[in-house]
N, C-alpha and C positions, 0 to 999 in steps of 0.2 A: 677520514672517511670513514673508517670501520668504527669508530666513534658514537660521530654521526648516526651512523646507522642502531647500533646497540642502543643509544637514548630512543633513538626513534621507537624502536620497537619496548622497549621498557614502558613506555607512556601509553604505549597501547594494549600490551598484554597487563600491566600491572591494574591496571582500573579496571578488567574486564576482571582478577583474580578476586580485587575488591567488592567488585559486587557479586562473584559466587558469594564471599563470605556472606553478605548480605542478606543475600538469597536462601541461603539457611531455614534464618527465623520463620520465613515466610512459608518456608517449605514442612519443613516441623510443625507448623503449627493449622495447615491445611491436613497430613497426615492424622495427627493428634483428632483433628477435627472427621475425619471419615472413619477413623478410628473406633469413637465413642459413639456415631451414630447408628455403626454398624450395630456393634455390641451390643447397645440398648434395642435396636432393629427385633437381635438376634434374643436377648435375653424374656423381648415381649412377644414371640411368637412360641416359645416353650416354653412360655408361664404358664399352669397346672389352673385347676380351679381350685384349689384342696381351698380353705379355709380354716385360719387357726380353730383354734381349743376356742371353748366359751371361757368367755371370764380374760383369755390372751391378748392383752394391749398390742391394737397393732394398727401400719400404719404412719409414717413420716413427717408428721405433723409438727407429732411434738422434737422430734430429731430438728428441723429444720426450724422451727421455732427457738427451741437453745440455742443452735449455735448463732441464729441471726442476733437474738438478746446477746449471746456474750460479742461477737461482733461486734455491737452498738457500743456496747463500755469499754470493750477496748481502742474503740477512734474515741469516748469521751476521753479516755483515760491520755491518748498514746496525741492526740494531736493536738492540743493547747500546748504541753510538758516540750513535745517537741520541735514544735515553732517556733514556742520560746527559745527552744536552745541552738535549735540552730540560728535564730537572728543576733544572738548572742556573740558564738559561736564565729559565722562571718561580718557583724559590723560593728561591733561592740568590744570586745576580745583582745589583749592586745597579744602580740609573738610569743613570751610565756607562757599566758591560757591556750593560747592553742597551740602549740607543742604536747603538752599535758592534756587536753581536753577533745586531740584528734585522735590520737593514740584512745583514750580511754574509752571515747563512745564506738570506736571498731572493735574493741575487744567484747563488749556489754555485749554488740550485734552479735559477737559471733559464741556467746556461750549457749554451750548444747539445751534445748528444753529439757531436760531431762533434771539439768540442775533446775533452770525456772520452775516445775511444779513441785520438785519439794521446797524451794525456798518459800513458792508460798505456802503449801501444803503447811510448815515448823511459823510464817511470820504471821496470817492471815486469818489460817482459822478459829485462834481461840477471838476474832473478832465479829468473822463473817459467816461463823459456821461451816460445816465438813461440809462438801459435797454443793454447796451452793453455787448459780450459778454466775451469783456477782463473782465469788471467786475465781468462776474460770474468767469471765470478761477482764478483771484485774489482769492477772498473769498475763493473758493475753493482750494486755495493751502494753502491762511491762518487755514483752518478749519482742515486740513490736516499735518499742520507742526508737532505742537508740536507733536504730536502722534507719529509722524515718526522718529524725533528726539530723543526722550521715548526709544523708544524699540530701537533704532538705538542706541542707550548710551549702555542698558543692553546687548547688540547683542555684543560690544565694547569691554565692560567690565571682558565682558567670558573669553576675548581669553587666554590663559594662558601666564599665568606671566613669565615663565621660557623660553616661543619665545623673550619677551621683551629684558630681559634681557643677549640671545646669543646675539642681538641684538649690544647692548650696551658694549659688551665682547667684540666684534670685529671694534669697533671704528666707531658707528655707533651715527648722533644724533637723538634726540626725534624724530626729526619731519621726518626725516629718516625711523626710524622704525618703525612709526605712518602707513608714505607713501608705506612702501616697503612689511612691516610683519603686523602689529596689519591690516589694513583694506580689506589684499589680505586673511585672514584666516576669518574674520570676513563676506567676500561680499554676504554668503548667505542668512547669518541674515537680512541685510540689505536689499539684493533679494525680502527674505518675507518676512518687514516691508515695501518694497515700494509698493508692492505688495497690503499687506491690507491695503496700503491708498489710492489706486490710486482706490479698489473695493466698498473703502465709501465712495472717489469723485462720483465713475459711481452711485454709490445707492441715489448718496446726492437728496434727491427732498426739504426739507423744504429753501434752503438757495434759489433756484433755484428759488423758489416761488415766493420766494418775490422778487429776483432783479429784477424777469421779470415784477415785476409792480403790483402784487398786496399789497395792505396795510392794516396796524393795526386795528381792529375796537373793541380798548378792552376801559375800561376808569375802573374806581372805583364800576364801578359793581359788578367786578370780591370779591372783598373787604368785600359787605357788602348784598350783596346779601342771602337770606337761601338759605340752603341746598337742593337741588333738585333733584329728579333723571334724569333729562331731561340732560346732559354731557355739556350744553350752558348756563345753568342756574347757573348751580351747585358752593356754592361760594371755594373762596379760602383752605378753614382750610377743608372743604371737599374732594378735591383736591390733597388738600400735604398728607394726613389719606389713600387715596386710591392711589397713588404712590407709599409711604409708607412699606404699603402688596405687593404691586405689585413686587418692587426691594427686599424683605426680603424672596416672596416667594423665588423671583427666584435665588436670592443668594447662598437660605437654596437648591435649587437644584443644581444647576450648580455647587457649587465649591468644595465641596465632587467628583463629578465626574473627574472635571477639573484636579484638586489633586490625583484621583488615574489614570488622563490621562497621566499625566507628567510623578508620577514616574514611569509609567508601560513602559513609555517610554524611560527615562533615564535611569533606571536602571534594565529592566529588558524585551527588547528588544532584539531581536538576531539580528545584521547589515547584511543588504545585499536588494538585488532589492526587494524581497517582503516588505520589512522594508520600504523604499524610497516608497512604490506606497502606503504607508498609508499613510507617511507625504502628499503627494502630493496631496492624497482624501480630510487630513483634514485641508489645505492648502486649495481648492478648496473650502470646507463647509466656511471658514473665508472668503471669497475672497465675497459671494453671498448678492444679494441684501438685506437690511432687509424684503423688502415687500415680498420678496418670501418666507420667515419664518409664512410668513400672511397667504399666499396662503396654508403654509403644514399645520398651523393650524388648516382651514377649512374644508382641504380633510381629518384629520385624528381625528376631536375632531367632526365636526360638525355632516360630512357625512357617518364617518364609527364608531363612538362611539356614536355620537349621543346627546352627550353631549349641546348639543348648545355654547352661547356665556356665558365666565365663568372667574372669574376671573382665577381659573387654570391653564384654559386653556391658553390665559392670559402671565398668572406669566411661562406655561410652554416653547412660545415661546421665552421669553424674553432669560431663562434662556437655549439653545436650539443656537439662537441669540451666551450668550455669551460663551457656549461650545470652541468654538475653539478658541476662543482671547484668553480666559481665561488659558487655555491648554499653545496657547505660550507663556505667558508671567510666566508662573509659570515652563515651562523647562528652560525657559532662567536663572529663580531662581535657579532652580535643579544644571544647570549646571556652574554656577557662582560660586557654589562650590568647593575648593581646592581637588582636589584625593588625595589629601597627608590624610589628615582628613577619606576619606573613609579606604582609605590604613592603617592605625594606628588602625582602629576599626576593621579592616578584621585580625588582626595581630594578635589582644587581642583575638583571637575565636570566635568576632562574625561573627553571617549568617550577611547575606544581609539584612532579614527585619528589625531585629535589629539597624543592622549598618542605612538604613532609618530612622528610629523610633525615634533614637534614640542621632542620629551624622547630619545625609543631611537636613533633615525638621528643625530642630532647627535653623540649619546654615541659610536654608535660611528665614525662616519662613519675615524678613520684608521684601525682593523682593516680599514672595508670599501678604502681606499685601497690599504692595504698587500696584501690578499687581489687587487686590479684590476689592481697591476701584475708578481704573481706572475703572475697570469693570461695578462696583456699577453707577459712575455718566455715563456711557453710558446706561447704563439702563434703568435712572432717565429720559432719555429722550428723547426715543427711541417712536419713532410714528406710524411707518409704521403696525406691528406687530397687535399692539395696536388696531387701525385702523379696523383690520380685524376679531378680535379672541376677544379677549378681553374688547372692549372697549363702548361699550355698557349696558357690567353691573355694570359697575363701573365710576366713575369719576376719574381718574386719570393726571396727572400732564400733561407727554408728550402729550396727546390727547384734554385737556383744553386748551395748547400752537397753538396745530393744529386748534382747533375753533375757537381762538380768534383771526389768522393770518387773 
């Protein structure tokens, strides 16, 4: 009797908790939108009537044109190459090639943008010229290419196998099946992956700052200087310790919430227009530039809670930054689990919660770990939120690289 009551209580409570995890993305999106609207309105109200001196260039037209042009070049570079890599990895590569290429893509997607910026200057400047907008676009395209390819490969792999087998039974070749069946079934997920990649390109600052003329001012001093509370004088050992602390705290917050949100969206969420709106809001949150999360941290932790700049605040902002990306990756992992496993478990009398805990999550765990590692690398090199909320109280690797650039 007690076991039945416990199971019934778990069947009621656990879906509610999973729903709250999914609701976090929606609430964060609404808070960010309200914060940006309030700050923009305050800026417009307090804007003076001063004009720039004669001959001084002003306005956002040139900045917007350069950003849009660089992003378009990045999409032209990343879309065909990334889609081709995803198709090969998911449909044509053998097991050995997948074991090599999948971790390689994850590693390339985790490269710090400061590294890509300097590589672009070293390799492409002789051909394209210094500070050229095409150089920025190509560098951005190379930056988003591994992420887009890896996410698209997961989406394509999640297409049900029976669709492929049906096409083969009708006499279609493998290439025709991929073109007519697989890509059409996966176009929604591929579009979302491209949207996330473009959002990262639009919100990227470090690589453009480097390419447009800034030069490094680093040296051996980052290895030999003693620990200091001042970021520019902190040694690399202290920097690494700070980065590990931030990443550990951020993952401790983001991973459980992301797994809960993904589980509710895939296993419990009702389908319909309301659910599609929730998913769109979650994608909007994933597309927000990282600096927006820093502004959100200032509004919540500094102005509302009065906690000031702290490690916990920086980790919370990184966790919020990772939440929509990890939720998307974990959803793809759960979606890739064959439906026959769920049906067999339910046919044996198990409820949905037990099926999720004992069948679905263990089967999806390799892809979940892969998505968590990609997010970990993303958190370890993120700079913008730390610059606003967490950098002044802890020397961390992303902020150290930003100071040294």
